[in-house]
C-alpha positions, 0 to 999 in steps of 0.5 A: 532502179533505173535500167537495172534490167539490162544488166540481168539480161545481157550476156556480154562483158569484156574479159578484162579491162585496163592495161595494155595488150601484149600484141597489136590486133591484126583483125579487121575493125568494123566500119563506122555506120549510122548506128555508131555514136560519134562526135566530129565531122563525118568527113573528117580525114581521121576517124578514131574509134574508142572501145570503153566501159563506164565501169573502167577507171582508166576509161574515166581517167581518159575522158576526164583528163585527156578528152577535153584537150583531145576534143579542142585540138582535133575534133573541134578543128575538124581533123578527127571524128571520134567514135565511142563503142561500148565494151562493158567490163566488170562490175556489169551492174555498173557497165551495162546500165551505164552503156544503156543509159548512154545509148538511149540518150539523144544521139547528139547528147551521147558524149555529154552523157558519157562524160557525166558518167565517167566523171561520177564513176569514182563516187560509185566505187567509193560507196555512192549510189547508182541513182546519184551517178545516173542523175547528172547523165539523165539531166544532159541526156535530152530524154526523160527518165521514163523514156530512158527506162523504156528504151533500155528495156528494148531488145534493140538497145541490148543488140546495139551493145552486143554489136559493139562487143562483137566488133571489139572481139573481131578487132582484137580489142580485149582491154579498155580503153582501146583506140584505133586510128583509121583502123590501126590499133594505138596502144599509147592513149596519151594525148601525145601518143594519139597525136602521133598516130593521127598525124601519121594517118592524116599523112597516109602513113 
């Protein structure tokens, strides 16, 4: 089965998923680098970092119901750059292969793959096959299935996912999805809640 090997190798899974933290993290958020997967202007005045898992239903809800409007309002207008970092959660047989598939897609197709995986997540939980879940993501990945499988088997892919997890741990992000606006944790992940934080960040507050 596609990229199942990664799930057997990877030692990283978030301790918990969903819900809100009882306290905001005071740790430092790792800076965005060329290794990150992002969408939006690199010089956008506000950077939003999202830690998410492809096995997290709250993450899927955000990407299906909030992300389209978020993209239209903030990313497409040049106000925000969105950075996605993997924070795999249980069940790891979904979250880790999903993370690898997205990571191995052509970088400019990452968010198309992420959206396809989030959209199809519920069908897997209701008994669908992971091959059927992968298929739409592979179709928009800009890579062949063979290329994705080869990439997922490399130590570099596992290392990239581990870096995301390590940065989440350093920032105190232990639930998914977790959002940081210009480095500050935001617990209200609604469109309105993020807009308040984005406006404040843009104003230097």
